[in-house]
Each structure stands twice: as C-alpha cells, then as structure tokens.
VOBA-1610 file (N, C-alpha, C; in pm, whole numbers, padded with zeros to 5 digits, always signed):
BEGIN
Met+09947+12343+07892Met+09799+12325+07893Met+09733+12219+08005Val+09824+12118+08042Val+09816+12029+08118Val+09814+12093+08242Leu+09956+12152+08271Leu+09921+12224+08410Leu+09840+12332+08433Ala+09804+12391+08327Ala+09699+12505+08360Ala+09584+12426+08400Leu+09532+12318+08321Leu+09405+12242+08361Leu+09440+12167+08484Ala+09529+12173+08524Ala+09548+12096+08666Ala+09532+12202+08784Val+09574+12327+08745Val+09580+12413+08875Val+09454+12477+08841Ser+09351+12474+08732Ser+09220+12510+08739Ser+09149+12401+08833Ala+09164+12274+08792Ala+09095+12172+08883Ala+09157+12218+09045Ala+09265+12247+09067Ala+09321+12268+09252Ala+09210+12361+09294Val+09192+12456+09208Val+09159+12596+09245Val+08985+12598+09256Trp+08908+12504+09170Trp+08804+12497+09142Trp+08758+12440+09241Phe+08846+12290+09300Phe+08807+12202+09426Phe+08786+12286+09553Arg+08930+12355+09602Arg+08895+12476+09651Arg+08811+12501+09702Ser+08733+12598+09600Ser+08612+12659+09612Ser+08547+12607+09592Gln+08470+12507+09598Gln+08368+12437+09566Gln+08381+12341+09730Gln+08500+12385+09819Gln+08501+12340+09948Gln+08429+12458+10042Ala+08505+12575+10000Ala+08427+12694+10064Ala+08311+12758+10037Ser+08202+12653+09925Ser+08078+12699+09906Ser+07984+12597+09989Ala+08031+12493+10024Ala+07942+12386+10058Ala+07876+12392+10140Ala+07731+12331+10089Ala+07591+12352+10158Ala+07600+12328+10319Val+07685+12220+10339Val+07675+12107+10444Val+07829+12126+10529Ala+07810+12100+10622Ala+07957+12056+10704Ala+08023+11990+10647Gln+08171+12020+10618Gln+08230+11894+10539Gln+08347+11839+10650Asp+08340+11866+10788Asp+08396+11812+10871Asp+08344+11734+10934Arg+08214+11689+10894Arg+08088+11604+11001Arg+08089+11523+10894Leu+08119+11353+10933Leu+08124+11240+10849Leu+07961+11173+10883Gly+07893+11170+10746Gly+07776+11115+10759Gly+07776+10938+10663Ala+07683+10941+10670Ala+07674+10751+10568Ala+07722+10813+10424Val+07749+10711+10370Val+07740+10670+10225Val+07673+10635+10193Leu+07685+10642+10091Leu+07525+10609+09974Leu+07606+10535+09794Leu+07613+10451+09811Leu+07700+10366+09698Leu+07559+10352+09525Val+07560+10418+09451Val+07466+10400+09359Val+07500+10334+09195Pro+07457+10181+09219Pro+07456+10131+09094Pro+07365+10201+08998Gly+07391+10157+08859Gly+07324+10191+08756Gly+07186+10120+08727Arg+07205+10028+08782Arg+07154+09863+08802Arg+07180+09802+08882Asn+07033+09710+08950Asn+07061+09626+09068Asn+07216+09515+09004Ala+07218+09454+08910Ala+07321+09414+08839Ala+07461+09475+08878Asp+07449+09583+08883Asp+07594+09654+08937Asp+07613+09649+09065Ser+07550+09596+09148Ser+07542+09563+09315Ser+07664+09506+09338Ala+07722+09391+09312Ala+07779+09378+09300Ala+07946+09411+09306Ala+07942+09499+09216Ala+08088+09521+09163Ala+08121+09667+09255Leu+08020+09693+09339Leu+08042+09801+09428Leu+08090+09745+09581Val+08086+09628+09588Val+08042+09499+09729Val+08253+09598+09797Asp+08333+09554+09764Asp+08456+09553+09741Asp+08474+09732+09810Leu+08445+09802+09757Leu+08415+09948+09756Leu+08336+09995+09906Gln+08263+09931+09926Gln+08134+09899+10052Gln+08264+09858+10163Lys+08317+09753+10150Lys+08376+09709+10257Lys+08506+09757+10284Arg+08569+09850+10203Arg+08692+09949+10238Arg+08646+10052+10327Leu+08558+10125+10276Leu+08516+10206+10309Leu+08431+10193+10483Phe+08351+10070+10489Phe+08299+10011+10620Phe+08457+10058+10695Leu+08567+10018+10675Leu+08670+09952+10732Leu+08731+10140+10796Thr+08710+10192+10739Thr+08721+10359+10771Thr+08595+10385+10917Gly+08524+10309+10936Gly+08401+10384+11007Gly+08316+10389+10952Arg+08262+10424+10841Arg+08156+10485+10787Arg+08092+10373+10785Arg+07954+10451+10786Arg+07808+10351+10745Arg+07803+10383+10603Val+07803+10242+10525Val+07806+10243+10407Val+07689+10173+10318Val+07563+10215+10256Val+07465+10158+10228Val+07513+10164+10018Ile+07457+10020+09982Ile+07476+10018+09861Ile+07276+10056+09791Val+07248+10118+09734Val+07112+10168+09691Val+07056+10089+09632Ser+06954+10003+09637Ser+06866+09919+09563Ser+06790+10007+09463Thr+06802+09962+09355Thr+06698+10021+09283Thr+06563+09954+09250Gly+06520+09864+09329Gly+06433+09815+09367Gly+06411+09659+09290Ile+06343+09575+09344Ile+06293+09436+09275Ile+06230+09461+09125Glu+06145+09585+09194Glu+06021+09610+09052Glu+06092+09699+08966Asp+06191+09733+08990Asp+06253+09858+08878Asp+06177+09848+08748Thr+06163+09980+08722Thr+06060+09994+08596Thr+06206+10032+08463Gly+06289+10026+08526Gly+06428+10103+08417Gly+06429+10240+08431Asp+06328+10309+08500Asp+06340+10448+08462Asp+06488+10503+08545Leu+06570+10574+08515Leu+06608+10649+08570Leu+06583+10737+08675Arg+06473+10779+08661Arg+06397+10881+08720Arg+06363+10820+08857Thr+06279+10704+08830Thr+06203+10633+08943Thr+06396+10580+09055Gln+06478+10541+08974Gln+06588+10491+09039Gln+06618+10615+09156Ala+06641+10753+09061Ala+06666+10880+09176Ala+06571+10907+09299Gln+06416+10857+09299Gln+06351+10842+09398Gln+06395+10738+09522Glu+06442+10618+09450Glu+06466+10531+09564Glu+06610+10605+09645Leu+06718+10700+09529Leu+06797+10758+09644Leu+06780+10830+09701Lys+06686+10947+09705Lys+06594+11003+09802Lys+06550+10980+09858Arg+06496+10847+09880Arg+06438+10820+09997Arg+06588+10757+10085Ala+06663+10707+10062Ala+06764+10635+10120Ala+06852+10725+10198Ala+06870+10841+10103Ala+06922+10922+10191Ala+06838+11036+10306Lys+06680+11003+10292Lys+06638+11069+10402Lys+06638+10958+10502Arg+06629+10844+10484Arg+06655+10774+10588Arg+06744+10757+10679Met+06867+10837+10620Met+06993+10802+10645Met+07002+10968+10752Ile+06947+11039+10688Ile+06916+11199+10753Ile+06819+11181+10923Asp+06705+11113+10872Asp+06616+11104+10961Asp+06730+10999+11065Ala+06774+10925+10995Ala+06831+10845+11150Ala+06976+10890+11231Gly+06997+11030+11149Gly+07064+11140+11287Gly+07192+11152+11149Ser+07233+11106+11075Ser+07327+11124+10978Ser+07359+11278+10930Pro+07444+11392+10952Pro+07429+11482+10933Pro+07431+11573+10807Ser+07500+11481+10669Ser+07450+11475+10535Ser+07472+11321+10518Val+07512+11322+10375Val+07525+11212+10313Val+07667+11236+10202Asp+07729+11126+10169Asp+07859+11116+10079Asp+07768+11052+09970Val+07815+11013+09824Val+07723+10954+09730Val+07808+10942+09628Val+07824+10800+09595Val+07948+10768+09500Val+07840+10694+09377Gly+07823+10771+09243Gly+07744+10696+09150Gly+07846+10610+09089Tyr+07816+10531+09041Tyr+07882+10437+08919Tyr+07820+10404+08804Ser+07882+10425+08669Ser+07828+10379+08551Ser+07663+10488+08570Ala+07554+10407+08526Ala+07470+10451+08490Ala+07406+10554+08607Gly+07443+10508+08733Gly+07423+10545+08900Gly+07473+10699+08887Gly+07567+10746+08811Gly+07616+10873+08843Gly+07494+10971+08712Ile+07393+10908+08659Ile+07313+11003+08576Ile+07187+10983+08711Val+07183+10885+08787Val+07089+10879+08920Val+07118+10976+09005Thr+07207+10978+09024Thr+07257+11100+09100Thr+07264+11261+09104Arg+07295+11270+08963Arg+07260+11407+08923Arg+07119+11427+08914Leu+07015+11342+08897Leu+06889+11340+08877Leu+06847+11383+09064Trp+06922+11305+09136Trp+06884+11323+09293Trp+06913+11483+09295Leu+07048+11532+09293Leu+07113+11629+09330Leu+07012+11736+09287Ala+06965+11726+09175Ala+06865+11838+09091Ala+06744+11836+09138Asp+06699+11764+09209Asp+06582+11708+09299Asp+06588+11772+09424Gly+06694+11810+09483Gly+06722+11881+09610Gly+06808+11830+09679Gly+06874+11704+09627Gly+06965+11625+09693Gly+07113+11721+09765Ser+07124+11797+09691Ser+07209+11874+09698Ser+07248+11940+09870Asp+07098+11937+09866Asp+07115+12018+10015Asp+07127+11922+10148Val+07198+11775+10147Val+07196+11732+10180Val+07349+11628+10165Ala+07408+11679+10072Ala+07496+11623+10040Ala+07582+11644+10041Arg+07700+11582+10088Arg+07847+11654+10185Arg+07981+11660+10019Arg+07994+11520+09971Arg+08043+11539+09853Arg+08023+11415+09776Val+08000+11445+09634Val+07987+11347+09553Val+08083+11286+09445Ile+08063+11155+09433Ile+08159+11093+09318Ile+08096+11036+09233Thr+08121+11067+09119Thr+08074+10967+08996Thr+08173+10889+08951Ile+08166+10779+08890Ile+08300+10657+08865Ile+08190+10628+08721Gly+08290+10635+08565Gly+08255+10589+08445Gly+08118+10606+08432Thr+08088+10722+08450Thr+07944+10779+08413Thr+07889+10827+08286Pro+07831+10794+08189Pro+07754+10801+08075Pro+07718+10952+08084Asn+07783+11035+08068Asn+07701+11186+08106Asn+07646+11224+07966Leu+07741+11170+07869Leu+07636+11222+07701Leu+07582+11109+07647Gly+07528+11004+07727Gly+07477+10899+07706Gly+07602+10788+07618Ala+07524+10625+07561Ala+07606+10627+07458Ala+07458+10542+07355Thr+07553+10491+07277Thr+07450+10417+07143Thr+07548+10240+07110Gly+07437+10238+07069Gly+07497+10080+07004Gly+07543+09957+07115Pro+07632+09855+07093Pro+07718+09760+07196Pro+07732+09869+07316Arg+07774+09969+07318Arg+07783+10056+07452Arg+07667+10036+07553Leu+07572+10103+07449Leu+07451+10113+07500Leu+07377+09991+07604Asn+07416+09890+07505Asn+07372+09765+07557Asn+07454+09682+07690Asn+07568+09741+07689Asn+07652+09701+07792Asn+07579+09820+07896Leu+07500+09863+07929Leu+07463+09973+07987Leu+07349+09929+08072Val+07259+09865+07992Val+07113+09859+08050Val+07053+09701+08030Thr+07038+09652+08136Thr+06974+09506+08153Thr+06859+09493+08049Lys+06863+09416+07914Lys+06777+09378+07794Lys+06609+09451+07875Arg+06625+09387+07978Arg+06448+09365+08029Arg+06424+09496+08034Phe+06485+09590+08078Phe+06444+09748+08086Phe+06533+09837+07987Cys+06532+09785+07883Cys+06606+09876+07792Cys+06500+09966+07726Gln+06352+09904+07682Gln+06254+09991+07647Gln+06268+10146+07707Thr+06295+10166+07834Thr+06239+10282+07892Thr+06408+10312+07923Thr+06542+10275+07976Thr+06647+10301+07997Thr+06715+10347+07851Cys+06709+10258+07765Cys+06805+10251+07637Cys+06736+10430+07594Pro+06645+10443+07598Pro+06616+10614+07493Pro+06656+10709+07636Gln+06671+10653+07736Gln+06686+10758+07847Gln+06841+10844+07840Leu+06960+10676+07795Leu+07078+10756+07801Leu+07121+10717+07635Thr+07011+10771+07551Thr+07075+10779+07407Thr+07127+10928+07402Pro+07272+10970+07318Pro+07303+11102+07333Pro+07169+11188+07308Asp+07189+11294+07360Asp+07058+11390+07318Asp+06940+11378+07361Ser+06905+11274+07455Ser+06798+11262+07492Ser+06709+11346+07587Ser+06601+11350+07600Ser+06529+11493+07659Ser+06589+11472+07808Leu+06622+11355+07863Leu+06660+11343+07993Leu+06793+11387+07998Leu+06888+11379+07953Leu+07050+11407+07940Leu+07026+11547+07932Lys+06960+11585+07827Lys+06932+11729+07794Lys+06915+11849+07915Gly+06819+11773+07992Gly+06730+11848+08086Gly+06795+11845+08205Leu+06947+11748+08259Leu+06995+11765+08343Leu+07096+11924+08349Pro+07062+11961+08476Pro+07158+12090+08496Pro+07302+12079+08499Ala+07365+12145+08488Ala+07536+12158+08489Ala+07551+12150+08653Ala+07674+12084+08646Ala+07749+11988+08777Ala+07658+12077+08897Asp+07626+12086+09009Asp+07581+12162+09135Asp+07759+12253+09202Asp+07726+12379+09179Asp+07840+12395+09276Asp+07860+12438+09408Thr+07749+12362+09462Thr+07792+12413+09604Thr+07807+12267+09662Val+07842+12155+09563Val+07923+12017+09631Val+08011+11990+09588Pro+08128+11969+09647Pro+08284+11928+09617Pro+08232+11787+09505Trp+08279+11760+09393Trp+08251+11658+09293Trp+08333+11625+09269Leu+08396+11507+09242Leu+08488+11417+09188Leu+08469+11375+09057Asn+08485+11367+08933Asn+08440+11242+08810Asn+08514+11196+08798Leu+08567+11062+08780Leu+08625+10960+08769Leu+08643+10888+08651Trp+08689+10895+08538Trp+08727+10814+08450Trp+08838+10749+08347Thr+08825+10676+08291Thr+08936+10619+08200Thr+08883+10579+08033Pro+09071+10663+07992Pro+09000+10637+07856Pro+09008+10458+07794Arg+09064+10363+07919Arg+09060+10238+07864Arg+08894+10198+07868Asp+08797+10260+07922Asp+08675+10237+07921Asp+08585+10181+07771Arg+08519+10063+07755Arg+08460+09997+07637Arg+08320+10037+07658Val+08312+10051+07790Val+08139+10098+07795Val+08097+10220+07759Val+08134+10328+07844Val+08158+10454+07823Val+08255+10508+07732Pro+08234+10605+07658Pro+08352+10677+07576Pro+08392+10799+07640Ala+08521+10799+07629Ala+08577+10876+07710Ala+08523+11031+07729Pro+08441+11094+07564Pro+08368+11195+07617Pro+08285+11260+07682Ser+08206+11088+07695Ser+08084+11124+07781Ser+08130+11052+07929Ala+08239+11055+07940Ala+08269+11004+08052Ala+08313+11147+08137Gln+08333+11225+08117Gln+08398+11341+08132Gln+08252+11468+08162Leu+08257+11526+08251Leu+08206+11590+08295Leu+08185+11746+08347Pro+08149+11858+08270Pro+08213+11996+08334Pro+08182+12038+08443Gly+08225+12092+08498Gly+08171+12171+08633Gly+08246+12086+08728Thr+08304+11975+08687Thr+08368+11909+08822Thr+08515+11901+08828Leu+08568+11780+08924Leu+08746+11793+08880Leu+08709+11682+08872Asn+08729+11665+08713Asn+08735+11548+08586Asn+08875+11483+08593Leu+08865+11372+08675Leu+08988+11309+08682Leu+09018+11147+08614Ser+09123+11144+08489Ser+09127+11030+08400Ser+09233+10964+08535Leu+09218+10802+08523Leu+09304+10748+08635Leu+09457+10723+08560Gln+09450+10747+08444Gln+09613+10760+08400Gln+09659+10878+08435Ala+09590+10993+08456Ala+09706+11097+08481Ala+09736+11094+08627Val+09684+10974+08686Val+09804+10942+08842Val+09843+10846+08805Cys+09780+10688+08758Cys+09905+10580+08764Cys+09871+10559+08567Pro+09992+10599+08485Pro+09984+10590+08344Pro+09930+10445+08313Gln+09992+10324+08410Gln+09962+10197+08334Gln+09861+10111+08406Asn+09768+10200+08465Asn+09612+10179+08471Asn+09546+10091+08392Lys+09488+09960+08403Lys+09412+09930+08293Lys+09250+09849+08334Ala+09200+09922+08438Ala+09063+09914+08503Ala+08998+09926+08382Gly+08872+09841+08348Gly+08799+09823+08260Gly+08681+09943+08295His+08532+09928+08251His+08443+09967+08301His+08395+09888+08393Gly+08355+09719+08411Gly+08345+09654+08475Gly+08421+09645+08650Thr+08529+09679+08579Thr+08625+09668+08730Thr+08671+09790+08819Leu+08595+09898+08785Leu+08621+10030+08785Leu+08644+10054+08962Pro+08516+10002+08989Pro+08461+10018+09155Pro+08573+09956+09225Ser+08605+09852+09201Ser+08689+09748+09257Ser+08877+09767+09258Asp+08857+09881+09171Asp+09047+09867+09111Asp+09106+09978+09252Pro+09202+09915+09248Pro+09267+09953+09417Pro+09280+10124+09387Leu+09355+10170+09264Leu+09360+10307+09212Leu+09226+10403+09276Val+09089+10375+09210Val+09015+10386+09278Val+08943+10363+09359Val+08938+10271+09415Val+08914+10272+09573Val+09000+10379+09663Gly+09127+10380+09624Gly+09254+10457+09720Gly+09198+10603+09686Ile+09166+10641+09540Ile+09084+10793+09513Ile+08979+10829+09574Val+08866+10716+09641Val+08716+10751+09708Val+08747+10791+09841Leu+08836+10672+09921Leu+08873+10664+10035Leu+08967+10824+10042Lys+09037+10888+10005Lys+09107+11012+09977Lys+08989+11137+09993Ala+08908+11095+09918Ala+08833+11232+09852Ala+08695+11208+09955Leu+08680+11153+10048Leu+08578+11123+10152Leu+08625+11132+10269Gln+08756+11134+10303Gln+08810+11162+10428Gln+08783+11309+10479Pro+08757+11293+10669Pro+08769+11450+10680Pro+08782+11576+10656Ala+08973+11592+10597Ala+08996+11707+10556Ala+08966+11702+10404Pro+08905+11835+10392Pro+08901+11848+10225Pro+08991+11787+10128Val+08969+11757+10011Val+09097+11719+09908Val+09111+11903+09833Thr+09246+11930+09820Thr+09266+12058+09838Thr+09294+12061+09684Ala+09374+11937+09590Ala+09445+11947+09459Ala+09414+11829+09423Ala+09416+11799+09303Ala+09410+11665+09233Ala+09547+11564+09267Pro+09492+11451+09264Pro+09639+11360+09269Pro+09740+11359+09168Thr+09805+11330+09190Thr+09942+11318+09059Thr+09994+11181+09046Lys+10093+11209+08965Lys+10155+11037+08931Lys+10261+11017+09023Ala+10302+11142+09179Ala+10360+11131+09245Ala+10265+11004+09356Asp+10167+11068+09356Asp+10062+10993+09434Asp+10012+10825+09439Cys+10066+10771+09288Cys+09994+10680+09227Cys+10010+10576+09329Ala+10172+10534+09361Ala+10181+10447+09443Ala+10142+10409+09628Ala+10086+10545+09603Ala+10029+10531+09760Ala+09858+10484+09740Leu+09796+10551+09670Leu+09641+10538+09656Leu+09616+10406+09650Arg+09700+10315+09544Arg+09728+10192+09506Arg+09728+10100+09652Arg+09783+10135+09704Arg+09841+10033+09844Arg+09701+10052+09931Asn+09684+10218+09968Asn+09584+10216+09998Asn+09438+10143+09988Gly+09459+10127+09829Gly+09291+10115+09776Gly+09278+09956+09790Thr+09406+09859+09832Thr+09384+09694+09800Thr+09316+09665+09898Pro+09260+09565+09873Pro+09179+09467+09963Pro+09267+09408+10097Asp+09372+09409+10094Asp+09449+09321+10250Asp+09514+09447+10312Glu+09467+09567+10304Glu+09500+09693+10391Glu+09417+09717+10455Ile+09450+09767+10588Ile+09309+09862+10621Ile+09367+10017+10590Pro+09263+10081+10547Pro+09286+10200+10525Pro+09358+10309+10624Gly+09473+10348+10563Gly+09520+10443+10692Gly+09631+10390+10789Val+09637+10253+10779Val+09725+10211+10823Val+09880+10154+10775Ala+10014+10223+10800Ala+10094+10155+10690Ala+10123+10042+10743Ser+10157+09960+10617Ser+10202+09813+10615Ser+10353+09805+10681Thr+10376+09691+10772Thr+10432+09635+10808Thr+10534+09539+10747Ser+10477+09506+10625Ser+10584+09402+10574Ser+10712+09474+10459
//
C-alpha cells in the first residue's frame, strides 16, 4: 500500500505540472505566509536560503492592525502577490506555514491560482485544532476571531474548496507536530509528504519546521526551475538535509 501511495503521488505531481495555469520554467517572486505576524521570525532562515538561490523572497505581513480574521490575511496575501506581478514577476510561488497555509488556501480560492506557479504548505491545520493545540496556533489577542475559524468543522474550513488541481502543491507535515495533529496536517489532492518518509529520525516540531534543514532542502528542490516529478524518498535524505543547512550554498557541493 505504501508503494502504491508513493506511485500515486508521483503520477499526481506530474499531472499537476502538465495542467499548471502559469509557466513552470519562469521563476518569479516567492511569498512566505505566516499564520500570524509572530510566526514571521520562524520564516527568516528559509527566506535567506531562498535568497541565496537568486530568488526575490518576501515574508507577507498580516498587518499591524490585524484583526485576526484569516480572510483579512488572505487579502494581504492577494495584495502582496499583485505587487509582485505588477513589478514584472511572471508568477509567484507561495509557501504557507501553520495557519498561513489556510490563508494561502483562501487566497487560491479567490483567484490566486491564476498567478500561482507552485504552492507549499507546512504544518497547516487543514481540519482545524482544539484545546491547547488551538491556543498554540492563535495569538490570544485575536482568539475571539481566529479561534472559531480554526475550530474543526468551522464554516470557514468547511467552505474551503478542495486543493486546486491546476497548481503543483506540496503539503509537508510531521507526526511529531504537537500543535497540528497528523489528520489535520494532511490535505487530500496535494502531494502529502511526511518528513519521516524521507528522514525517519527527523525530530522537527511545529515551531522549528520552517528552519529545519530537511524542510528547507525539500522547499528548495520543490521550487527549482525543473519540476519535481516524484516524491523524495529515504535515499534523498542526506542530500536534502545537506542542501538545507544554513552554512551551505544551495546547489554547490561542499569541499570539506
């Protein structure tokens, strides 16, 4: 069954590449989407690593006067994408972390798929969260708005369409995540990839996912010019981690 799932994922990703709405070989800006401004710091290492590949990389701000409404944050993402397109970017790659993945899904449903080249979601509560897990996802100041939106079976979550079938979409998750439970972290219709399927000993938790060398290595590979045609496997673990470490220049072999 595991082999069948792996084959299905590979075939799915190839079909996504073939039906993508924008050119896959033309690189544009990369937008990193936190679930809240407080999560932005966790994305800095990933931003630096992508910058080293020559990409323009922007961490999207949800705004100083953020109401906590994920729909409002999706509008911030929409404006950021428009600025990039207006500035000459042929498309945008979007990486949504934590609740930023829900923000990304809202944006895609609001026309974002027309300009999205590739999408990556990381540790996203696709089915919501409850109790202490929910408290770890939402700044207390905004919980009155955001908490109901991220509660399982909320009208916002139930209203989200299925994963867009025109955008190559990678969804990364780990069973070691103590904030987003494994069933919620997975998303049908995407290339769902558990970190342990690549590196069984990976110990990244929710807060360290964006800076984890394996995650960074996978993101770098998924956003490269050439399309990814198969999910990475255990045989790729060492290379992906090496390419995702802070002291390595992406794509340059170490001389040590």
